[in-house]
C-alpha positions in Angstrom: 86.7 93.5 96.3 87.5 97.1 95.5 89.5 99.1 97.6 91.4 102.2 97.9 94.2 100.5 98.3 96.7 99.3 96.0 99.0 96.1 96.4 102.0 96.3 94.5 104.9 93.8 93.8 107.3 93.2 91.5 109.2 96.4 92.5 113.0 96.9 91.7 114.5 96.5 94.7 116.3 100.6 94.2 112.5 102.3 94.0 111.4 104.3 96.3 107.8 106.0 97.4 108.6 108.8 95.5 109.1 107.1 92.3 106.1 105.0 92.7 103.7 107.4 94.0 105.1 109.7 90.1 104.4 106.1 88.6 100.2 106.2 89.5 100.0 110.0 90.3 98.5 109.8 86.4 95.4 107.7 87.7 93.8 110.3 90.4 95.2 111.7 94.1 97.2 109.1 95.8 96.8 109.8 99.9 99.7 107.2 100.6 103.0 104.9 99.8 104.9 102.1 101.6 107.1 100.6 100.0 107.9 98.1 102.1 111.8 98.0 102.9 114.1 95.0 105.6 114.1 95.2 108.6 117.6 94.5 109.1 118.9 95.5 105.7 116.5 98.7 105.0 116.7 97.2 101.3 113.5 97.1 99.8 111.8 93.6 99.1 110.0 94.4 96.2 106.2 94.5 97.1 104.3 98.0 98.6 101.3 100.0 99.1 99.7 102.6 97.3 96.8 103.5 98.0 94.1 106.8 96.6 90.9 109.0 98.3 88.8 107.0 95.5 87.8 103.5 94.7 87.4 104.3 91.7 91.4 105.9 91.2 92.3 102.9 92.3 90.4 100.5 90.2 91.7 102.7 87.2 95.2 102.7 88.4 95.2 98.8 88.6 94.0 98.1 85.5 96.2 100.8 84.5 99.5 99.7 85.9 98.4 95.7 87.2 101.2 93.7 84.3 102.5 97.2 83.3 106.4 98.0 83.3 108.3 100.2 86.0 111.3 100.5 86.3 112.2 96.8 84.0 110.4 95.3 85.6 106.8 94.1 85.2 104.8 94.7 88.7 101.5 93.0 89.7 99.1 95.7 90.3 95.6 94.3 93.2 93.7 95.4 95.8 95.0 95.0 98.4 94.1 93.2 101.4 93.2 93.9 105.4 95.6 92.5 107.5 93.6 90.2 110.1 94.7 89.7 113.5 95.3 86.8 114.7 
């Protein structure tokens, strides 16, 4: 299912949201970036989300960035799944 929000896995532990945004901004207008951090340590958990202003931009970014190298690591990019409340 195509959406304007992408899941990005395999991020290096030291990568901050601004660096992720910089890597994805060539594909369109990035509306929001969130790098998920551990609650207790505050360190990155190695994944995050990039949200674009349009689905078309997200599709371009996914196609170009899935399997690409970012900060020395190969990243996995896929469409984000909406959280289902239990």
